PLY file of the C-alpha trace (Angstrom):
ply
format ascii 1.0
element vertex 401
property float x
property float y
property float z
element edge 400
property int vertex1
property int vertex2
end_header
0.00 0.00 0.00
1.34 3.41 -1.00
0.72 6.64 0.90
1.43 9.59 -1.36
1.29 13.17 -0.13
1.37 16.12 -2.50
3.09 19.45 -2.04
1.64 22.95 -2.14
2.13 23.03 -5.91
-0.43 22.07 -8.55
0.38 18.38 -9.08
-0.98 15.44 -11.05
-0.79 12.12 -9.18
-1.68 8.87 -10.95
-1.91 5.40 -9.39
-1.59 2.61 -11.93
-1.25 -0.37 -9.56
-3.89 -2.76 -8.21
-2.84 -2.12 -4.60
-4.84 -0.20 -2.01
-3.39 3.31 -2.01
-3.85 6.66 -0.29
-3.36 9.99 -2.05
-3.40 13.36 -0.29
-3.29 16.55 -2.31
-2.01 19.20 0.06
-2.67 22.90 -0.50
-2.48 23.16 -4.30
-4.96 22.46 -7.07
-4.52 18.72 -7.61
-5.53 16.13 -10.17
-5.66 12.70 -8.50
-6.24 9.40 -10.32
-6.91 6.15 -8.48
-5.88 2.70 -9.67
-7.68 -0.64 -9.55
-7.46 -1.20 -5.81
-9.48 0.20 -2.92
-8.09 3.73 -2.83
-8.46 6.85 -0.72
-8.08 10.24 -2.41
-8.07 13.48 -0.41
-7.85 16.72 -2.34
-7.10 18.88 0.69
-7.11 22.61 0.04
-7.58 24.09 -3.41
-9.75 23.29 -6.41
-9.05 19.63 -7.07
-10.01 16.95 -9.59
-10.42 13.42 -8.24
-10.86 10.46 -10.59
-11.80 6.85 -9.87
-13.23 6.17 -13.31
-12.90 2.86 -15.17
-12.03 1.10 -11.90
-13.34 -1.93 -10.01
-12.25 -0.98 -6.49
-14.16 0.57 -3.61
-12.83 4.11 -3.37
-13.12 7.06 -0.99
-12.78 10.48 -2.58
-12.75 13.62 -0.42
-12.54 17.08 -1.87
-11.82 19.07 1.26
-12.05 22.83 0.90
-12.27 24.47 -2.51
-14.45 23.82 -5.53
-13.71 20.21 -6.49
-14.61 17.87 -9.37
-15.24 14.15 -8.90
-15.43 11.53 -11.66
-16.20 7.84 -11.15
-17.61 7.14 -14.60
-17.64 3.49 -15.69
-16.64 2.24 -12.25
-18.05 -0.97 -10.79
-17.05 -0.59 -7.15
-18.77 0.94 -4.16
-17.51 4.51 -3.98
-17.90 7.25 -1.38
-17.50 10.84 -2.58
-17.50 13.83 -0.23
-17.37 17.37 -1.56
-16.53 19.27 1.58
-16.87 23.03 1.45
-17.62 25.30 -1.53
-19.21 24.36 -4.87
-18.45 20.85 -6.09
-19.37 18.76 -9.15
-19.84 14.98 -9.23
-20.10 12.70 -12.28
-21.02 9.03 -11.87
-22.24 7.82 -15.26
-22.41 4.17 -16.36
-21.60 2.86 -12.89
-22.78 -0.49 -11.50
-21.90 -0.17 -7.80
-23.79 1.46 -4.96
-22.26 4.91 -4.64
-22.65 7.76 -2.16
-22.26 11.34 -3.34
-22.20 13.96 -0.56
-22.27 17.58 -1.65
-21.87 18.98 1.86
-21.46 22.79 1.85
-21.85 24.95 -1.23
-24.06 24.75 -4.32
-23.22 21.34 -5.71
-23.91 19.45 -8.94
-24.45 15.69 -8.45
-24.94 13.74 -11.67
-25.64 10.03 -12.14
-26.58 8.78 -15.60
-27.16 5.25 -16.94
-26.27 3.74 -13.57
-27.57 0.36 -12.38
-26.55 0.64 -8.72
-28.52 1.89 -5.74
-27.03 5.31 -5.14
-27.34 7.96 -2.43
-27.08 11.62 -3.42
-26.93 14.18 -0.60
-27.03 17.80 -1.69
-26.23 19.31 1.68
-26.55 23.04 2.20
-27.30 25.77 -0.36
-28.78 25.29 -3.85
-27.94 21.89 -5.31
-28.71 19.98 -8.51
-29.23 16.23 -8.17
-29.67 14.09 -11.30
-30.32 10.34 -11.55
-31.86 10.24 -15.02
-31.82 7.11 -17.21
-30.91 4.92 -14.23
-32.19 1.45 -13.34
-31.27 1.25 -9.65
-33.18 2.39 -6.58
-31.71 5.79 -5.77
-32.18 8.19 -2.85
-31.81 11.91 -3.51
-31.80 14.35 -0.60
-31.70 18.09 -1.09
-31.10 19.42 2.39
-31.34 23.19 2.76
-31.50 25.56 -0.17
-33.49 25.64 -3.40
-32.67 22.32 -5.05
-33.38 20.71 -8.42
-34.00 16.96 -8.73
-34.32 14.93 -11.94
-35.02 11.20 -12.29
-36.50 11.38 -15.78
-36.53 8.15 -17.84
-35.46 6.11 -14.82
-36.90 2.65 -14.15
-35.96 2.05 -10.51
-37.85 2.89 -7.34
-36.44 6.24 -6.27
-36.92 8.47 -3.22
-36.59 12.24 -3.62
-36.66 14.47 -0.55
-36.55 18.23 -1.03
-36.12 19.29 2.57
-35.97 23.03 3.16
-36.19 25.56 0.36
-38.17 25.99 -2.85
-37.38 22.80 -4.72
-38.07 21.52 -8.24
-38.60 17.78 -8.73
-38.73 16.23 -12.23
-39.81 12.69 -13.12
-40.62 12.74 -16.82
-41.28 9.25 -18.26
-40.14 7.56 -15.03
-41.44 3.98 -14.98
-40.62 2.89 -11.42
-42.50 3.33 -8.15
-41.12 6.69 -7.08
-41.72 8.81 -3.99
-41.30 12.58 -4.29
-41.43 14.73 -1.15
-41.25 18.49 -1.27
-40.74 19.21 2.41
-41.20 22.78 3.57
-41.54 25.95 1.46
-42.90 26.19 -2.09
-42.07 23.20 -4.28
-42.94 22.18 -7.83
-43.33 18.66 -9.21
-43.15 17.89 -12.93
-44.20 14.43 -14.14
-45.16 12.76 -17.40
-46.42 9.29 -18.19
-43.97 7.06 -20.08
-44.62 6.57 -23.79
-44.17 2.81 -23.35
-46.97 1.46 -21.15
-45.60 -0.24 -17.98
-46.34 -3.97 -17.87
-47.49 -3.69 -14.24
-49.03 -0.86 -12.23
-46.46 1.75 -11.20
-47.25 4.53 -8.76
-45.71 7.96 -8.34
-46.33 9.18 -4.78
-46.14 12.97 -4.43
-46.29 14.87 -1.13
-46.00 18.63 -1.37
-45.49 19.04 2.37
-45.96 22.53 3.74
-45.93 25.65 1.61
-47.61 26.52 -1.69
-46.88 23.53 -3.92
-47.48 22.83 -7.60
-47.93 19.54 -9.48
-47.88 19.20 -13.26
-48.65 15.87 -14.97
-48.53 15.29 -18.73
-50.33 12.21 -20.07
-50.21 13.23 -23.74
-47.80 10.43 -24.71
-49.91 7.74 -23.01
-51.86 6.06 -25.81
-53.68 3.03 -24.38
-56.29 4.38 -21.94
-57.81 7.60 -20.65
-57.48 9.23 -17.25
-59.63 8.56 -14.22
-59.10 10.74 -11.16
-60.26 11.21 -7.59
-59.88 13.97 -5.01
-60.86 14.34 -1.35
-61.50 17.99 -0.48
-61.12 17.32 3.26
-57.79 15.47 3.26
-56.42 17.31 0.21
-55.43 13.98 -1.34
-56.07 12.71 -4.84
-55.12 10.14 -7.45
-54.80 10.19 -11.22
-54.67 6.90 -13.12
-54.27 6.01 -16.77
-53.90 2.29 -17.37
-50.84 1.08 -15.44
-49.49 4.54 -14.61
-50.80 6.13 -11.42
-50.04 9.30 -9.48
-51.10 9.64 -5.84
-50.70 13.12 -4.42
-51.40 15.20 -1.33
-50.71 18.70 -0.02
-50.77 20.22 -3.51
-52.13 23.75 -3.88
-52.11 23.98 -7.68
-52.65 21.10 -10.09
-52.00 21.07 -13.84
-53.12 18.01 -15.82
-52.63 17.46 -19.55
-54.88 14.61 -20.69
-54.57 11.75 -23.15
-55.94 11.33 -26.67
-58.61 9.07 -25.17
-61.67 9.79 -23.03
-60.48 11.40 -19.78
-62.20 12.12 -16.49
-60.11 14.89 -14.94
-60.81 16.31 -11.50
-59.11 19.37 -10.01
-58.01 20.02 -6.44
-58.80 22.68 -3.83
-56.61 25.25 -5.58
-56.53 27.15 -8.85
-55.94 24.37 -11.35
-55.23 24.07 -15.07
-56.99 21.11 -16.72
-56.47 20.29 -20.40
-58.48 17.42 -21.85
-56.46 17.07 -25.06
-58.15 14.80 -27.62
-61.15 12.61 -26.85
-64.52 13.29 -25.25
-63.49 14.44 -21.79
-65.18 15.27 -18.49
-63.47 18.17 -16.69
-64.34 19.19 -13.13
-62.37 22.07 -11.70
-63.61 21.72 -8.12
-62.73 24.45 -5.67
-60.74 27.47 -6.72
-60.63 29.56 -9.87
-59.72 26.96 -12.45
-58.76 27.07 -16.12
-60.46 24.39 -18.22
-59.51 23.52 -21.80
-61.44 20.69 -23.41
-59.22 20.36 -26.46
-60.39 18.28 -29.41
-63.52 16.17 -29.02
-66.92 16.76 -27.45
-66.28 17.69 -23.83
-68.35 18.12 -20.68
-67.52 20.77 -18.06
-68.86 19.80 -14.64
-69.69 21.86 -11.54
-70.57 20.36 -8.17
-71.54 23.65 -6.53
-72.12 27.27 -7.46
-69.81 28.75 -4.82
-66.51 26.91 -5.37
-64.90 29.69 -7.42
-65.13 31.03 -10.96
-63.84 28.59 -13.58
-62.76 29.78 -17.03
-63.90 27.62 -19.97
-61.59 28.66 -22.77
-62.80 26.58 -25.71
-66.43 25.77 -24.94
-68.32 24.88 -28.13
-72.06 25.60 -27.69
-72.91 23.51 -30.74
-71.93 20.15 -29.22
-70.66 20.63 -25.65
-72.49 20.84 -22.33
-72.15 22.26 -18.82
-73.05 19.68 -16.17
-74.35 20.89 -12.80
-75.34 19.09 -9.60
-78.97 19.40 -8.51
-77.96 18.88 -4.87
-74.99 21.24 -4.95
-76.76 24.06 -6.76
-80.23 23.77 -5.25
-82.86 26.11 -6.61
-85.32 23.23 -7.19
-83.29 21.94 -10.13
-84.49 18.60 -11.52
-82.11 16.05 -12.99
-82.08 15.82 -16.75
-82.22 18.49 -19.41
-82.60 22.12 -18.36
-85.91 23.69 -19.34
-85.85 26.76 -21.54
-87.55 28.78 -18.79
-84.56 28.20 -16.49
-82.05 29.95 -18.77
-81.69 33.50 -20.00
-79.19 35.75 -21.73
-78.53 39.04 -19.97
-77.00 40.40 -16.80
-79.67 39.26 -14.32
-82.76 37.04 -14.05
-86.03 38.61 -15.15
-88.40 35.83 -13.99
-88.68 33.65 -10.88
-88.01 30.51 -12.96
-84.67 31.56 -14.43
-81.64 29.95 -12.80
-78.73 30.34 -15.22
-77.85 33.73 -16.66
-75.27 34.16 -19.42
-73.98 37.67 -20.04
-73.02 37.47 -23.71
-71.30 40.84 -23.51
-68.76 39.74 -20.89
-68.92 35.93 -20.99
-69.90 35.70 -17.30
-72.17 32.79 -16.33
-74.28 33.23 -13.18
-76.57 31.07 -11.05
-79.58 32.37 -9.12
-81.54 30.01 -6.83
-84.76 32.04 -6.98
-84.45 33.94 -10.25
-85.87 37.43 -9.85
-87.32 36.57 -6.45
-84.79 38.75 -4.66
-84.02 36.49 -1.67
-80.88 35.08 -3.32
-78.12 37.14 -4.92
-76.85 35.65 -8.17
-73.34 34.15 -8.08
-70.90 33.91 -10.96
-69.48 30.37 -11.17
-67.96 30.33 -14.66
-66.57 32.51 -17.41
-66.93 31.66 -21.11
-66.10 33.49 -24.29
-68.44 36.39 -24.96
-70.92 36.32 -27.82
-71.63 32.57 -27.71
-74.97 31.19 -28.93
-75.60 29.60 -25.54
-78.99 28.07 -24.70
-80.68 25.75 -22.21
-79.63 22.78 -24.36
-76.04 23.39 -23.25
-76.91 22.42 -19.65
-77.56 19.05 -18.05
-78.53 18.52 -14.39
-77.32 15.41 -12.52
0 1
1 2
2 3
3 4
4 5
5 6
6 7
7 8
8 9
9 10
10 11
11 12
12 13
13 14
14 15
15 16
16 17
17 18
18 19
19 20
20 21
21 22
22 23
23 24
24 25
25 26
26 27
27 28
28 29
29 30
30 31
31 32
32 33
33 34
34 35
35 36
36 37
37 38
38 39
39 40
40 41
41 42
42 43
43 44
44 45
45 46
46 47
47 48
48 49
49 50
50 51
51 52
52 53
53 54
54 55
55 56
56 57
57 58
58 59
59 60
60 61
61 62
62 63
63 64
64 65
65 66
66 67
67 68
68 69
69 70
70 71
71 72
72 73
73 74
74 75
75 76
76 77
77 78
78 79
79 80
80 81
81 82
82 83
83 84
84 85
85 86
86 87
87 88
88 89
89 90
90 91
91 92
92 93
93 94
94 95
95 96
96 97
97 98
98 99
99 100
100 101
101 102
102 103
103 104
104 105
105 106
106 107
107 108
108 109
109 110
110 111
111 112
112 113
113 114
114 115
115 116
116 117
117 118
118 119
119 120
120 121
121 122
122 123
123 124
124 125
125 126
126 127
127 128
128 129
129 130
130 131
131 132
132 133
133 134
134 135
135 136
136 137
137 138
138 139
139 140
140 141
141 142
142 143
143 144
144 145
145 146
146 147
147 148
148 149
149 150
150 151
151 152
152 153
153 154
154 155
155 156
156 157
157 158
158 159
159 160
160 161
161 162
162 163
163 164
164 165
165 166
166 167
167 168
168 169
169 170
170 171
171 172
172 173
173 174
174 175
175 176
176 177
177 178
178 179
179 180
180 181
181 182
182 183
183 184
184 185
185 186
186 187
187 188
188 189
189 190
190 191
191 192
192 193
193 194
194 195
195 196
196 197
197 198
198 199
199 200
200 201
201 202
202 203
203 204
204 205
205 206
206 207
207 208
208 209
209 210
210 211
211 212
212 213
213 214
214 215
215 216
216 217
217 218
218 219
219 220
220 221
221 222
222 223
223 224
224 225
225 226
226 227
227 228
228 229
229 230
230 231
231 232
232 233
233 234
234 235
235 236
236 237
237 238
238 239
239 240
240 241
241 242
242 243
243 244
244 245
245 246
246 247
247 248
248 249
249 250
250 251
251 252
252 253
253 254
254 255
255 256
256 257
257 258
258 259
259 260
260 261
261 262
262 263
263 264
264 265
265 266
266 267
267 268
268 269
269 270
270 271
271 272
272 273
273 274
274 275
275 276
276 277
277 278
278 279
279 280
280 281
281 282
282 283
283 284
284 285
285 286
286 287
287 288
288 289
289 290
290 291
291 292
292 293
293 294
294 295
295 296
296 297
297 298
298 299
299 300
300 301
301 302
302 303
303 304
304 305
305 306
306 307
307 308
308 309
309 310
310 311
311 312
312 313
313 314
314 315
315 316
316 317
317 318
318 319
319 320
320 321
321 322
322 323
323 324
324 325
325 326
326 327
327 328
328 329
329 330
330 331
331 332
332 333
333 334
334 335
335 336
336 337
337 338
338 339
339 340
340 341
341 342
342 343
343 344
344 345
345 346
346 347
347 348
348 349
349 350
350 351
351 352
352 353
353 354
354 355
355 356
356 357
357 358
358 359
359 360
360 361
361 362
362 363
363 364
364 365
365 366
366 367
367 368
368 369
369 370
370 371
371 372
372 373
373 374
374 375
375 376
376 377
377 378
378 379
379 380
380 381
381 382
382 383
383 384
384 385
385 386
386 387
387 388
388 389
389 390
390 391
391 392
392 393
393 394
394 395
395 396
396 397
397 398
398 399
399 400
């Protein structure tokens, strides 16, 4: 075993043996290369480069102080990398072992790509970037403090992402494993998409926004076999979105964006201000609570409302020739009867002019109101939707359930 200590100069130290060696960099800016054994590399002070690439040993690489670069590409051993202070960068592509990458202090860049091992990535303090895209192992990514970015896109393992403190961004586009994404505290955003190749078994993405004002975006446009079905509990703030064998379970999300499939989708919003896009197919869109934005897309779509006082939803592409607005008789009240709306219960204008009128469309502004007693005066009309102005809307565009 060789113990090699550098000077205060900027040196390059290369180990070419299969023994177990120790390299220490000293105070300069060092470039350290490990051999095939189980090696220990310590950069010390300065901005160092530490390599254990194309090796089979189990190596320990420590950057120390300074902004350091670590590379263990194409290694098959179990490696431990520690950045130390300042801003460090880690590269661990095409590895097969179970590696640990610790960013420690500073804003660090931790990158694993096409790896089959079960890796641990710790961002540490400040604003870190943690990537485990195109991997097949079960990886754990921890952000720590700071505003961190996570990415496990196109991975197939079962990964755990934990944002911790800070405003974090978590990406899992086309991820086909059973992944858990946790935002932690502060305001986090989650960005998911269904894989283009349908999973052979059910896979579930579990998303927990934690505290703060959190955002979840899910794109199902590449999913071709089945449409979306969704659920949401207004009390627990938990919901699920399923298309075939790809499922997303979420909770503690304040804003939800869903982009539907080319099939028939049933898309349900959350308690917040959501964006729902049906895409192709004959879709059912329910915004729920909040001021939601509803786009039916291609196809003949239905826009549903459970109550008149859950916010004002914007219907951006409502087609009065073929599409309908579905309302709940129980939620709206006003002696509505299930089935088609009678012509006497609808009017165009700014307010009801008879006791029978319940739905009022202002074709000058696009506002759609509901009044439980028409012109009776005991109930003040409430706007619950906004459509384009100038539509040829009529009672035939409403159905009561």
